[in-house]
N, C-alpha and C positions, 0 to 999 in steps of 0.2 A: 488550273488544277495543280496539286502539289506534285509537280513533275519531277522525275528523275530522268535519266537515261537518254541515251543516244537517240532524239528525238523529237514529234509535233503532232498536232491534232489535225485531221483532215475532215473538216466539215464544210462541204460546199453549200453555202447558204442560198437557198432558193427563195425567190419572192413568192409568197403564198397569198391566196385570197381565201383562206380557210377559216370561216367564222367559228368562234367558240360560243357555246351556250353560256349564258350569263351565270345562272345558278350561284349567285353571290360572287362571281368572278368578273364583274364589270371593270371599269377603270380602276386599277389598283397600282400602288407604287412599284417601281422597279426594285428588285432585290439589290441590296447594297452591301458593301464590306462591313463586317461587324464580328460578333461572336455568336455562338449557338444561342446564348442567353438572349441576345437582342432579337433573334428570329422567332423565338418561342412565342406563340400566341399572335403571330402576325400573318398577313397575306401579302405576297409580292410576286412579281412576274419577271421572267427572263424574256426580254423583248428585243429581238434583233431588227425590227422593222416597223415600229409604230403601233398600228392597230392589228397587225397580223403576226404570225410566227410566235405567238405567245405560248410559253410554258408557265403555268401559274401554280404556285405553292400556297397552301394554307396550313401553317404549322399549328399543331395542337397547343393549347395552353399548358402551363406547368401543372395545373390542377388536373388536366386530362391526359397526363402522361406524355406531354410533348418532349420531355427529356427525362431519361432515367439512367442511373449508373448503379450497377450492382457489382459485388465482388470485393476486392481488397479495399477497405474503407479509406486508407490513406491515399490511395490512387484516386478514388472518386473525389476526395476532398481536394486534391491537387488540381483536378480538372475544373474546379470552381462550381458555384451554385448554378444549376441549369446550363453547365458547359460554358461558364464565363471566361474560361481560359482556353477554349477551343475556338480557333479562328473559323469564320465562315464567310466566304466571298465568292464572287463570280470569277471564273477563269478568265484572265485578261484576253485570251485569244480563242476561247471556246464559249460562245454566248449562251449555250444551253447547259453549262457545267457549273455546279456548285462545288467548291473546294471546302472540305470539312476536316478540321484537325490542326495541321501545321504545328505539331508538337511531338516531343518524345516523352511527355509526362505519363502517357499510359503504357509505356513499356513494362513488361513483367519478368520476374525471375523467381527461382525457387518454388515456393508454393503460392505465389501471387496469381490473381486473375482479375479480369475486368470485363464488363459487358455494358457497352454504351448504346442507347437507342435514342433516335430522334424520329418522331412520328408526325403525321399529318395527312393531307391529301394533296394530290397533284393532278392537274388537268391540262389537256392539249398535247399529249404525247402518244407516240406509237412505238417507242423503243426505250428500253432501260439498260444502260451500260454502267459498269462499275470498274474503275481503274484505281487500284491501291498503290501506295507509295511508301517506301521504307527509308528514304533519305540516305541511301548508300549502305544501310545496315542489312544484315541477314535477317530474313523474315522470322526464322525460328531456328533454334538449336536444340539438340536432344529431343525430348518428347514435347517440346513447346508447340503450341498451335495458335496461329492467327487466322481468324475466320472473318472475312469482310463481306457483308451481305447488304444488298439493296433490294427491297421487295416492293413491287407495285401490284396491289392485289386485284389483278384482272380476273382471277379465278372466280371471285364472288359475283362478277357481272357477266361471266361466260364470254368475255371478249378477248381471251388470250389467243394468240396466233401460233403458239408453239407449246411444247410440253414442259417448258420451264415455269409456266404460270406466273410470269412477271418477276421472277427472282433472278438476279444477277449476283453470283457469289464467287469468291476466290478464297480457297482454303490453303493455308501454308503450314504443312507439317512434313514430317520425314517420309510419309507415304505418298504424298500427292505428286502429280506430274506437271504442276504449274511452272516448274523450273527449279534449278538447283537452289535449295533453301528458300525458294520463293522471294528472291530479291527483285528490285525494280528492273534490273537489266537482264531479264531472262529472254529477251528477244534474240533472234538468230543473227541479226546484224545491227550495228550501232547507228541507226539512221532514224530520221523523223518518221519515215513511212513505216519501217519495221516496228519501231517503238509503239506506234498506235495499234497495229494489228495484234501485237502481243498482248495488249491489254483488253482486247475484245474477248473477254472470257464470259461465256454465258450471257450473250446479249438477248434479253427477253423482249418479245414483241406482243403488242396488243393493237386493237383496231378501232377504238372509239375515242376520238379526241374530245368529245363533249362530256365524257364521264369523269367526275372527280374521283380518281382511284385513291384508296388508302395507300400510303407508302410509309416505309420504314428504312432509315439508314442505320445499320448496326455494325459495330466493331466489337468482336469478341476475342480476347487474348487469354490464354491459359499457359502458364509456364510449365507445369507438370514436372518440376524438377530441372527443367532446362531454361530457355528464355523464349520470349515472343516479343518481337519489336514491330513498331508501326509508326508511321509519320502522319499520313493523311490520306483521304480518299477523294477522288474526283467522281462525282455522281452525275452522270450524263443522262438526262431524260429528254429525248429528242422529239420534235414535232415531225409531221409528215414531210417526205421529199428531201430529207437530209441524208447525205451519204456519210455514214459513220466511219468509213475506213477506206483503205487503198485498194479495194477489190478490183477497180477498173484500171489500175496502173499496170505497167509492164514489168515492174520490179519483181525479181525472183526472190521470194522470201524463204527459200528452202536451204541455202547453203548453211552448214554448221559454222559457228563462230570460231571454233578451235582448230579448224583445218589450217595447216601450215603449208606454205609453198616450199617445195624442196629446192636445193641449190640450183638445179638445172632450170626450174621454172623461174626462180628469182633472177637469173642472169640471162634468160632467153629474151630475144627481141619481142616486143609487144605485138601480138598478131593482129590487134585491133588498131594499130597506129594509122593504117591507111584510111580508116573510117573517120578519123578525127579532123580531116580537112574542113576548115570553116573560114568564112571571111575574116581577114586580118586587117587591123588598123595599120596605116602607114603614117609617117610623120606628116603633119602634126596631129594625128588623130588619136593619140592616147587619151584615156579618161582624164577629165579635168583635175581629178584629185591625185593623179599620178603625174606630178610635174616638179622637176624635170624627170621624165620617165625613162627607165632603162628596160623594165620588163613588166608585162601584165599577162596573166594566164588566160583571161577571157571572162565574158559575162555569163552569169546565171541565165539559163533558159527555162523558165517555169513551166513551159508547155512541152518540153522534151520528154519523151516516154521514159528516159533513163535519168531524169532529174533526181538528185539526191543530195545529201548533206551529211557531214561527219562531225562528231563532237569536237569542239575547239573552244574550251572554256575553263574558267576557274571561278566557281561560284559557291555559295553556301550549299548548293544542291549537288554539284558535280565539281570536284576539286582537281585542278592540275591535270587537264586532259588536252594537251596541245596536239594539233595536226601540223605536220611539216610538209611544205610544198617545195618541190625542186625547181631550180632555175640554173641557167648556164651563163657564165661570164665569158665573153669573148676577149680576144687580144685588143689592146695591151693590158686590159684590166679595168675595174670600176672603182669609183669612190662612192660608197653608198651613204646616202643622207637620210633615207626614210624607208619604211616598210609598211605594208598593209595586207590585210585579208578581208574578204567579203564574207559576211556571216549572216545566216538566217536566224532570227530570234525565236525563242519560245518562252512564254511565261512573263516576259518583261521586255518592252521595246526601249530599253535604255541600259546604261551601265552605271555602277556605283561601287568604287570611285571611278573617275574618268581617267583610268590608267590602263595600260596594257603591258604585259610581259612580252619580250621579243627575243629572238635569237637568230643567229646565222651559223650554220653547222656544215661541216664537210664530212664525206666518207660514210654517210648513213646507208644502211641496208636492213633487210628483215632481221630483227634481233640485235642489231648493231647501232648503238647511239651515236657513233661517229665522234668527231672532235668539234667542240664548240669554238668558233672563231671569235664571236662576240655575243653578248647578251645583256639584258637589263630590264628595268621597269621604268617607263616614262609616261608622262602625260600624253593622252591620246585624243583624237577626235573621233566621234561616233556619228556618222552621217548617213541618212537613207540614200540608197542608190536609185529608188523609184521602181525597183524590181521586187517580185515576191514569188513564192512557190507554195505548193500544197494548199492553195486556196486562201489562207489567212495569215501566212507567215512572211513578214517583210524582211528584206535584206538591207544590211547596213555595212558601211566601210569602217573598219577599225584601223586607224592609221597613227603611227608614231613617227615623229621627226627626231632623228638621233642627235644627241647633244654633241657627240664627236663622230665625224665621218669614219666609216670602216672601209679600208682599202682591201680589195679582193683581186688576187691574181686570176688569170684565166682558169676555168675549171667548173665543176658542178657543185652547187651548194643547195642547202635546204633552209627556207625561212619559216619562222613562226611568228604570228602576232596574235596574242590571246586576250580577249576582253575579260575584264574582272567584274564580279558582282559579289562583294564580300561584306557588305554593310547590313547589319541586322535591322529588322523593323520595317522592311519594305519587301519588294518582290524578289530580292536576291534569294530568298528561300525556295523559289520556284523557277528561277531564271536559268535558261540554257542558251547556248550559242553553238551553231553548226556551220562550219566552213562550206561554202557553196561549191558544188561541182560545176563543170562547164564543158562545153564541146569545143572550146577554144574560140568561140565567137568574139570578134572584135579584140582579139589578143594583140599584143604589141611586143616587139623585141624578139630575142632568140626564142624559138619554140620551147614550151615547157616539156621537159623529159616525161614521156608518157608512162603511166602505171607505176611510178616510183615514189609516191607520197607515203608518209610514215605517220602512225599515231602512237602516242605513248600515254597510257592511262592505267594507273593502279585500280581505279574505280571499275573499269571494264575488263581488268585482267589482261591488258595488252601492253607488252614491253617492246617498245619500238618496233611495232608490227607493220608489215606491209599492208597498206590499205586494200590492196587487191586480194589479201587473205580474208577480208571482211566483206567487201562489196564485190558484186559481179562486174565484169567488164560489159559495156564501156563506162559504167557509173564510176569506176575507180580510177579512170585514166588521168583526168586533169582536174585541178582545183583552182579556185579563183583567189589569187594573191598577186602582189606586185612589189617592185623595187624602185625607189627614187634615187637619183644621183646623177653622176656625170662619168663619161669615159675618161680614163686617166690619160 
């Protein structure tokens, strides 16, 4: 999906033996990456498991209204014949999700408006969800309205399970409560789990997977003298037994993001520190990629009730949002030759280019950027750890070897290693990376100072903010990063 924000999709894929009625939907091709124009008049299925788990689309032909665009003529022209300039592809980590749009061409201002519709039928679903994305922009200003609607007409077959009648809609205007100006990051916390729940707006349910329901994907923007902006929509039409969100997690989604810790709280001992005790590696048991290893915060535990991850990326979707992980240098000091963070991916299981920005900073605290000791951008390695979280999201180590070693005196420092995805024409438009949290499992070297990580992100409105202002404890206590080098 065209994702933004602090974030990932939690779809626990279940093996199903749920037969679909044929009704013209027998063996058909899988949906593939293309444009809206290439989908019009075709049939394809989202298939996570061969002959079951099918969600099957049959798109109307152009002659039967499969694609229409009305409103400001120049905008409809820019979107191309039958949406030939609108991308349409499967979400790389959400097998029941079609991403539609991937463009700013339909943004409106002044007296402009646009209404784009894609129609057809869909079969094999019990839930309709609709997650819009604004690519870091404000959804509307002034009197502008962005109205994103996905309709599955279960009402005509009397198979709706709720009063939404198959309609999942998100309206962005000055009056709605979907979030401040309805931007992508209206979630209460900047995490994969929270990000998903925030987009569960009007999840409409139906109960007959054998019925080919009529469906419409519609994007309506009206500037009304202001502006209305939009990037793309992830349309999730889910089969039975799929968990669409984090309802079963222990994560508290209630804290407000703008809550700030007062000075007393910032400087107080961490009351949860005693609960962080976990098995620790001893020499020579550091991770193989931390060699020679001075510090490692610990492994991601994907089954931990408080597992979480925080934005740590610089992509076409989320720019310059590093998370800083603290570490302690003992006497007589260290000569640092490499740094790494472990990140959970969303939208793209790769980086492009294979570079990472890095920094070592001292004196950081809530609202205080501290003093940068050393920083740079260097060629990196991007290697799977074999761990994953939230069902479908894999963890990778992003590691840089420093061209020139950095000598550090005893004291406390913060490291950052930020993966890059800034090349157009691939999945950098939807890529995000989130630094893994940890219980300290299999950590190495001096214990990571608990509860003192920092995030800096203009996209999320966070200026060198304490992570514990954003995540509840113990989720905010420890994050997974490391330092390579030698003792001086």
